[in-house]
C-alpha positions in Angstrom: 74.9 120.5 69.0 71.4 120.3 70.7 68.6 122.7 69.7 68.9 124.4 73.1 72.6 124.9 72.7 72.1 126.3 69.2 69.7 128.9 70.4 71.9 129.8 73.4 74.7 130.5 70.8 72.3 132.3 68.4 71.1 134.6 71.2 74.2 136.8 70.9 73.4 137.9 67.4 69.6 137.1 67.1 68.5 140.7 67.4 71.3 142.3 65.3 71.8 139.9 62.4 69.8 140.2 59.1 66.7 138.0 59.4 63.7 138.5 57.1 61.7 135.8 58.9 62.1 137.5 62.3 61.3 140.9 60.9 58.2 139.7 59.0 57.0 137.9 62.1 57.0 141.2 64.0 54.8 142.8 61.3 52.4 139.8 61.2 52.1 139.7 65.0 51.3 143.4 65.3 49.0 143.7 62.3 47.0 140.6 63.4 46.8 141.1 67.2 46.0 144.8 67.0 42.4 143.6 66.2 42.0 141.9 69.5 41.7 143.0 73.1 43.7 141.1 75.8 45.1 141.7 79.3 47.1 138.6 80.2 49.3 137.1 77.6 51.3 133.8 77.5 54.2 134.2 75.0 55.5 130.7 74.0 59.0 130.7 72.6 59.4 134.4 73.5 63.1 134.3 72.6 64.9 137.6 73.1 61.5 139.4 73.6 61.2 140.5 70.0 57.4 140.8 70.4 57.2 141.2 74.2 57.5 145.0 74.3 54.6 145.5 71.9 52.4 142.9 73.7 53.0 144.8 76.9 51.8 148.0 75.3 48.6 146.3 74.4 48.0 144.1 77.5 48.5 144.3 81.2 50.9 141.4 81.7 53.1 139.1 79.7 54.5 135.7 80.8 57.3 134.7 78.4 58.4 131.0 78.1 61.5 129.8 76.3 63.8 126.8 76.7 66.9 128.8 75.9 68.4 130.6 78.9 70.6 132.6 76.5 67.6 134.0 74.8 65.9 134.8 78.1 68.9 136.7 79.3 68.6 139.0 76.3 64.9 139.4 76.9 65.4 140.3 80.6 68.1 142.9 79.6 65.8 144.6 77.1 62.5 144.4 78.9 62.7 145.4 82.6 59.1 145.7 83.4 57.2 144.4 86.5 54.5 143.4 84.1 56.8 141.0 82.2 57.9 137.6 83.7 60.3 135.4 81.8 60.5 131.7 82.7 62.7 128.9 81.3 60.4 126.1 80.2 60.2 123.3 77.6 56.7 123.6 76.1 57.0 120.0 74.9 56.6 119.0 78.6 54.0 119.8 81.2 53.7 123.6 81.4 54.4 125.3 84.8 51.3 125.0 87.1 51.8 128.6 88.3 50.9 130.0 85.0 47.4 131.5 85.3 44.8 131.4 82.6 45.3 134.0 80.0 43.3 135.9 77.4 45.9 135.3 74.7 48.6 132.8 74.0 51.1 133.5 71.2 53.6 131.1 69.5 56.0 132.6 66.9 58.7 130.7 65.0 58.7 127.9 67.5 56.6 125.0 66.4 59.0 124.1 63.5 61.3 122.7 66.3 58.5 120.6 67.9 57.4 117.3 66.5 54.1 116.9 68.5 51.6 119.7 67.9 48.9 117.8 69.8 50.6 118.3 73.2 51.1 122.0 72.6 47.4 122.5 71.7 46.4 120.4 74.7 48.4 122.6 77.1 47.3 125.8 75.4 43.7 124.8 75.9 44.3 124.5 79.6 45.9 127.9 79.9 43.6 130.0 77.7 40.3 131.3 79.1 37.0 130.5 77.4 36.7 132.9 74.6 40.4 133.6 74.5 42.7 133.3 71.5 45.7 131.3 70.4 47.9 133.1 67.8 50.4 131.1 65.8 52.9 132.5 63.3 55.4 130.0 61.7 57.6 129.6 58.7 55.2 128.7 55.9 55.3 125.0 55.0 55.7 126.0 51.3 59.0 127.6 52.3 59.9 124.4 54.2 59.1 122.2 51.2 61.7 124.3 49.3 64.4 123.6 52.0 64.1 126.7 54.1 64.8 126.3 57.8 66.1 128.3 60.8 69.8 129.0 60.4 72.4 131.5 61.6 76.0 132.3 60.9 78.9 131.1 63.0 82.7 131.4 62.8 82.7 127.9 61.4 80.0 128.6 58.8 76.2 128.5 58.6 74.4 126.5 61.4 71.1 124.9 60.4 68.7 123.8 63.1 66.7 120.6 63.2 63.1 121.3 62.1 59.8 119.5 61.5 57.4 120.3 58.7 53.8 120.9 59.8 51.3 121.1 56.9 48.5 123.7 57.2 46.0 120.8 57.6 47.9 119.6 60.6 47.5 122.9 62.4 43.8 122.9 61.7 43.3 119.3 62.7 45.1 119.5 66.0 43.3 122.8 66.9 39.9 121.3 66.2 40.7 118.1 68.2 41.7 120.3 71.2 38.7 122.6 71.3 39.8 125.5 69.2 38.0 127.1 66.3 39.8 128.9 63.4 39.1 132.6 63.3 41.7 133.9 60.9 44.4 132.5 58.5 46.8 134.7 56.7 49.9 134.1 54.5 52.7 136.7 54.6 55.0 137.5 51.7 58.3 139.4 51.5 58.1 142.9 50.3 58.5 143.9 47.5 56.6 140.8 46.5 58.0 139.0 43.5 55.9 136.8 41.2 55.8 133.1 41.8 57.6 133.3 45.2 56.0 131.4 48.1 54.7 133.1 51.2 57.3 133.3 54.0 55.0 133.0 57.0 51.7 131.4 57.9 49.7 133.0 60.7 46.6 131.5 62.4 44.2 132.8 65.1 42.2 130.2 67.0 39.5 130.8 69.6 38.7 128.6 72.6 
């Protein structure tokens, strides 16, 4: 099954199933981005809109991109605002020309499915205004080293998705090569935190 088909299937249960990674991403996104002011937002890999409603509360307009029409259908059902525009797009290919420059681009739990970080940073640099920010929140590579990856339950058993491991140094290298400066880096742990457990998520804020 292709990655797109997997996410189309996962869309039916994505919001309702137990998912510590999804839930911690929501916390990381809100705690981090509450420090910044923004009006126009480009949400990459918006999925079912798990972060979109909060982004709308903070900014004036959100453009959500996702390659899964199943995920986008759920987002459109939940968030019926004239200030939210959901588009089907593959961010590993040229991003839609009609997308305006934005104050903030976000990318949550998406880059583990993308092999080439350089292209994403190139496109983000084109779409983010000078002085704007690029927020990334992904499964921590330490968790990936231990075998963790995106997965969900099906009638036939657990479905694991194809993923790529991006080391912390890779995020920093690609960002620098594409005109971004690191502003903030944070590691996020499950609560209650147990000793000698790796962080679940890695978040980074870059500025153009």
